[in-house]
C-alpha positions as CSV (number, residue, x, y, z in Angstrom):
1,X,37.5,8.1,65.7
2,X,38.3,4.4,65.3
3,X,37.6,2.0,68.2
4,X,40.8,0.5,69.7
5,X,40.7,-2.5,72.0
6,X,43.7,-3.4,74.2
7,X,44.3,-7.2,74.2
8,X,44.1,-8.6,77.7
9,X,46.0,-11.7,76.7
10,X,49.5,-11.9,75.3
11,X,50.4,-12.2,71.7
12,X,51.4,-15.7,70.6
13,X,54.9,-16.3,69.2
14,X,53.7,-19.4,67.5
15,X,50.3,-18.8,65.8
16,X,47.3,-21.2,66.1
17,X,46.6,-22.4,62.5
18,X,42.8,-22.4,62.0
19,X,42.4,-25.2,59.5
20,X,38.8,-24.3,58.8
21,X,39.8,-21.0,57.2
22,X,43.5,-21.6,56.4
23,X,44.5,-18.7,58.7
24,X,47.0,-18.1,61.5
25,X,45.7,-16.7,64.8
26,X,48.2,-14.7,66.9
27,X,46.0,-13.8,69.8
28,X,42.9,-15.0,71.6
29,X,41.1,-11.8,70.6
30,X,41.8,-12.5,67.0
31,X,40.4,-16.1,67.3
32,X,37.3,-14.8,69.2
33,X,36.7,-12.2,66.6
34,X,36.9,-14.7,63.8
35,X,34.6,-17.1,65.5
36,X,32.0,-14.4,66.2
37,X,31.9,-13.2,62.6
38,X,32.3,-16.6,60.9
39,X,30.4,-19.0,63.2
40,X,29.4,-21.2,60.3
41,X,33.1,-22.1,59.8
42,X,33.5,-23.3,63.4
43,X,33.5,-27.1,64.1
44,X,33.4,-29.1,67.3
45,X,36.7,-30.8,66.2
46,X,38.6,-27.5,66.6
47,X,38.2,-27.7,70.4
48,X,40.9,-30.3,70.8
49,X,44.1,-30.7,72.8
50,X,46.0,-28.7,70.1
51,X,43.9,-25.6,70.9
52,X,44.2,-26.2,74.6
53,X,48.0,-26.5,74.5
54,X,48.1,-23.3,72.4
55,X,46.0,-21.5,75.0
56,X,48.3,-22.7,77.8
57,X,51.7,-22.3,76.1
58,X,51.2,-19.3,73.8
59,X,48.4,-17.3,75.3
60,X,49.1,-18.0,79.0
61,X,45.5,-18.9,79.8
62,X,45.6,-22.3,81.6
63,X,42.2,-21.6,83.1
64,X,40.5,-21.3,79.7
65,X,42.2,-24.4,78.5
66,X,41.1,-26.2,81.6
67,X,37.4,-25.1,81.1
68,X,37.5,-26.4,77.5
69,X,39.0,-29.8,78.5
70,X,36.5,-30.2,81.3
71,X,33.7,-29.2,79.0
72,X,34.7,-31.8,76.4
73,X,35.0,-34.5,79.1
74,X,31.6,-33.7,80.5
75,X,30.0,-33.7,77.1
76,X,29.0,-30.0,77.1
77,X,27.4,-28.8,73.9
78,X,29.2,-27.0,71.0
79,X,27.5,-23.8,71.8
80,X,29.1,-23.6,75.3
81,X,32.6,-24.3,73.8
82,X,32.3,-21.4,71.3
83,X,31.0,-19.0,74.0
84,X,33.9,-20.0,76.2
85,X,36.3,-18.6,73.6
86,X,34.3,-15.6,72.4
87,X,33.2,-14.6,75.9
88,X,36.8,-14.8,77.3
89,X,37.7,-11.5,75.6
90,X,36.4,-8.0,76.1
91,X,35.2,-7.5,72.6
92,X,31.5,-8.3,72.7
93,X,28.6,-7.2,74.9
94,X,26.3,-9.6,76.8
95,X,23.6,-8.9,74.2
96,X,26.0,-9.8,71.4
97,X,27.0,-13.0,73.1
98,X,23.3,-13.9,73.6
99,X,22.6,-13.3,69.9
100,X,25.6,-15.5,69.1
101,X,24.1,-18.2,71.3
102,X,20.8,-18.0,69.3
103,X,22.7,-18.3,66.1
104,X,24.3,-21.5,67.4
105,X,21.0,-22.9,68.5
106,X,19.6,-22.1,65.0
107,X,22.5,-24.0,63.4
108,X,21.7,-26.9,65.6
109,X,18.2,-27.2,64.1
110,X,19.4,-27.3,60.5
111,X,19.9,-30.3,58.3
112,X,23.5,-31.4,57.9
113,X,23.6,-30.3,54.3
114,X,22.3,-26.9,55.2
115,X,25.1,-26.4,57.8
116,X,27.7,-27.6,55.2
117,X,26.3,-25.1,52.7
118,X,26.6,-22.2,55.1
119,X,30.2,-23.2,55.8
120,X,30.9,-23.5,52.1
121,X,29.3,-20.2,51.3
122,X,31.4,-18.6,54.0
123,X,34.6,-20.0,52.5
124,X,33.5,-18.9,49.0
125,X,32.9,-15.3,50.3
126,X,36.3,-15.3,51.9
127,X,37.9,-16.2,48.5
128,X,38.9,-19.7,49.7
129,X,37.5,-21.4,46.5
130,X,39.3,-24.6,46.9
131,X,38.0,-25.3,50.4
132,X,34.5,-24.1,49.4
133,X,34.5,-26.5,46.5
134,X,35.4,-29.4,48.8
135,X,32.4,-28.6,51.0
136,X,30.0,-28.3,48.0
137,X,31.2,-31.6,46.6
138,X,30.8,-33.2,50.0
139,X,27.1,-32.1,50.0
140,X,26.6,-33.6,46.6
141,X,28.1,-36.9,47.6
142,X,25.5,-37.3,50.4
143,X,22.1,-38.8,49.8
144,X,19.8,-36.2,48.3
145,X,17.6,-34.7,51.0
146,X,14.2,-34.1,49.4
147,X,13.2,-31.9,52.4
148,X,15.6,-29.3,51.2
149,X,14.0,-28.8,47.8
150,X,15.3,-28.2,44.3
151,X,16.3,-24.6,45.0
152,X,18.9,-25.7,47.6
153,X,20.6,-28.1,45.2
154,X,20.4,-25.6,42.4
155,X,22.3,-23.1,44.6
156,X,24.9,-25.7,45.6
157,X,25.7,-26.6,41.9
158,X,25.7,-22.9,41.0
159,X,28.2,-22.0,43.7
160,X,30.4,-25.0,42.8
161,X,30.5,-23.6,39.3
162,X,31.6,-20.3,40.6
163,X,34.4,-22.0,42.5
164,X,35.6,-23.6,39.3
165,X,35.4,-20.4,37.3
166,X,37.6,-18.6,39.9
167,X,40.1,-21.5,39.5
168,X,39.9,-21.2,35.7
169,X,38.3,-24.6,35.3
170,X,35.8,-23.3,32.9
171,X,34.6,-26.7,31.4
172,X,33.8,-28.0,34.8
173,X,32.0,-24.8,35.6
174,X,29.8,-25.2,32.5
175,X,28.8,-28.6,33.7
176,X,27.9,-27.3,37.1
177,X,25.8,-24.4,35.8
178,X,23.9,-26.8,33.4
179,X,23.2,-29.1,36.3
180,X,22.0,-26.2,38.5
181,X,19.6,-25.2,35.7
182,X,18.2,-28.7,35.7
183,X,17.1,-28.2,39.3
184,X,16.0,-24.5,38.9
185,X,16.5,-22.5,35.6
186,X,17.5,-19.2,37.0
187,X,18.5,-16.4,34.6
188,X,21.8,-15.6,36.5
189,X,22.9,-19.2,36.2
190,X,22.1,-19.1,32.5
191,X,24.4,-16.1,32.1
192,X,27.1,-17.7,34.1
193,X,26.9,-20.8,31.9
194,X,27.1,-18.8,28.7
195,X,30.1,-16.8,29.9
196,X,31.9,-19.9,31.2
197,X,31.3,-21.6,27.8
198,X,33.0,-18.7,26.0
199,X,35.9,-18.8,28.4
200,X,36.2,-22.5,28.0
201,X,36.4,-21.9,24.2
202,X,39.2,-19.4,24.7
203,X,36.9,-16.5,23.7
204,X,36.6,-13.1,25.3
205,X,33.1,-12.6,26.7
206,X,31.2,-9.5,25.4
207,X,33.3,-8.9,22.3
208,X,32.1,-5.8,20.5
209,X,30.5,-4.4,23.7
210,X,31.6,-1.2,25.5
211,X,34.7,-1.8,27.5
212,X,34.5,-1.8,31.3
213,X,35.1,1.5,33.0
214,X,36.4,2.0,36.5
215,X,33.0,3.1,37.5
216,X,31.4,-0.2,36.4
217,X,29.3,-2.2,38.8
218,X,31.7,-4.8,40.4
219,X,28.7,-7.0,41.3
220,X,27.8,-7.7,37.7
221,X,28.6,-11.4,37.0
222,X,29.5,-10.7,33.4
223,X,32.1,-8.1,34.4
224,X,33.5,-10.3,37.1
225,X,34.0,-13.2,34.7
226,X,35.6,-10.9,32.2
227,X,38.1,-9.7,34.8
228,X,39.0,-13.3,35.7
229,X,39.6,-14.1,32.0
230,X,41.7,-11.0,31.5
231,X,43.8,-11.9,34.6
232,X,44.2,-15.5,33.2
233,X,45.4,-14.3,29.8
234,X,47.9,-11.8,31.3
235,X,49.4,-14.5,33.4
236,X,49.8,-16.7,30.3
237,X,51.7,-13.9,28.5
238,X,54.1,-13.2,31.4
239,X,54.5,-16.9,32.4
């Protein structure tokens, strides 16, 4: 039997647009659920007057809005602001809230580039490639942090390449994969580069190989790129 939770706060007529994810939130429970499961996408800037007015006018929680305003004025830390939202609903146990607090503390000990990468990775996993690419480029514009090591920057360049592939910007993707390999020559990145090069040249990757079956492994990078290319070609024909 599926678990059903009754919302204790009213549903908003006007949603709260969460800029960090490009999503509309129609209830406090929905916002709390998102923050709990996507904490790396949360930012201190989101706890502003726009959020407080939405809580007052749409959700009917003047008390929560007052706590957030008072917390901001008194200089409370980011962790307390997040917990004030997530803990306001009956979705999570005390243990889960404590674990969330530990995650927030861990984020606070990270280098800024590490926090940005976590955020970018979350956006990439949620299929928001444009926003993820912005975050990866933001990292690369910053002064290179030698404490993070070559593997970190190899991953940033690799993931930026994946963003470009998903946007059909294959030539840019090739450049990213090549740069990633200069930091750390991983085999997966080499495969990505080869496939992106074929796509940039207008060729179908894997010609002469066995066609993909419905049972094929969807995690295989070659098959993923092939599907993206097939989608792109079909759109050209119907455009």
